[in-house]
C-alpha positions in Angstrom: 55.2 56.0 179.3 57.7 56.3 176.4 61.5 55.6 176.7 63.5 58.9 176.7 65.8 59.2 173.7 68.2 61.3 172.0 68.1 65.0 171.0 65.6 65.2 168.0 62.4 66.7 166.8 58.6 66.3 167.3 57.1 63.9 164.2 53.7 65.8 165.1 55.1 69.4 166.0 58.9 70.1 165.1 59.9 70.9 168.7 62.0 69.1 170.7 61.5 65.3 171.6 61.4 63.7 174.8 60.1 60.9 174.2 59.6 58.0 171.8 56.2 56.8 171.2 54.3 52.9 170.5 56.2 52.7 167.4 59.4 54.3 168.0 58.8 57.7 166.7 60.3 60.7 168.6 57.8 62.9 170.1 57.6 65.8 172.6 55.4 65.5 175.8 52.5 67.5 174.6 52.0 64.6 171.4 53.4 61.3 173.4 49.5 60.1 173.5 48.8 61.0 169.9 48.3 58.5 167.4 51.8 57.4 165.4 52.3 59.4 162.5 51.9 58.0 158.8 53.3 59.1 155.9 53.7 57.4 152.3 57.0 57.8 150.7 56.9 60.5 147.9 58.9 58.3 145.5 56.9 54.8 145.5 54.1 54.9 148.0 54.8 52.4 150.3 54.8 53.4 153.8 57.9 55.4 156.1 59.7 54.6 159.1 61.4 56.0 161.5 65.1 55.1 161.6 68.1 56.1 163.7 71.0 56.8 162.1 74.6 58.4 162.4 73.2 62.1 162.4 70.0 61.0 164.3 66.3 60.2 163.0 64.7 60.4 160.3 61.9 58.4 157.6 63.5 56.1 155.7 61.1 54.1 153.0 59.7 50.2 153.8 60.5 49.6 150.4 64.1 49.6 150.8 66.8 48.6 148.7 64.1 48.9 145.5 63.6 52.5 146.8 66.0 54.3 149.2 64.0 57.8 149.9 64.7 59.1 153.2 62.9 62.8 155.0 64.1 64.3 157.3 61.8 64.5 160.1 62.2 68.0 159.4 61.0 68.2 156.0 58.2 65.8 156.6 56.2 68.2 158.6 55.5 69.9 155.4 54.0 66.4 154.2 50.2 65.9 154.0 49.2 62.3 153.0 45.5 62.3 151.8 44.2 58.7 150.9 41.2 58.3 148.1 40.0 55.1 147.3 42.7 53.5 148.4 45.1 55.0 146.4 47.5 57.2 148.5 48.7 60.6 147.1 51.2 62.5 149.0 51.6 66.0 148.3 54.5 68.2 149.1 53.9 71.7 150.1 56.3 74.3 149.7 
């Protein structure tokens, strides 16, 4: 089981997160055993990882310092990542 986390939202559904998964992503009880979420940076295409900041958890680009794009977990719920012939295409839904 993952360790308890401070109050934030689940990276999969947006409900209150109660645990961290194996990749240290905040998840709710329903999604504690689900595969870790992987999203691409909308700016540069590198993968993004969960970071803990002063105001809670957020997605940060692994291309930092070359790319300093960040996303709130809530905003990331609207992003869909598609894979086509080894090219990541990130589409942000309105």
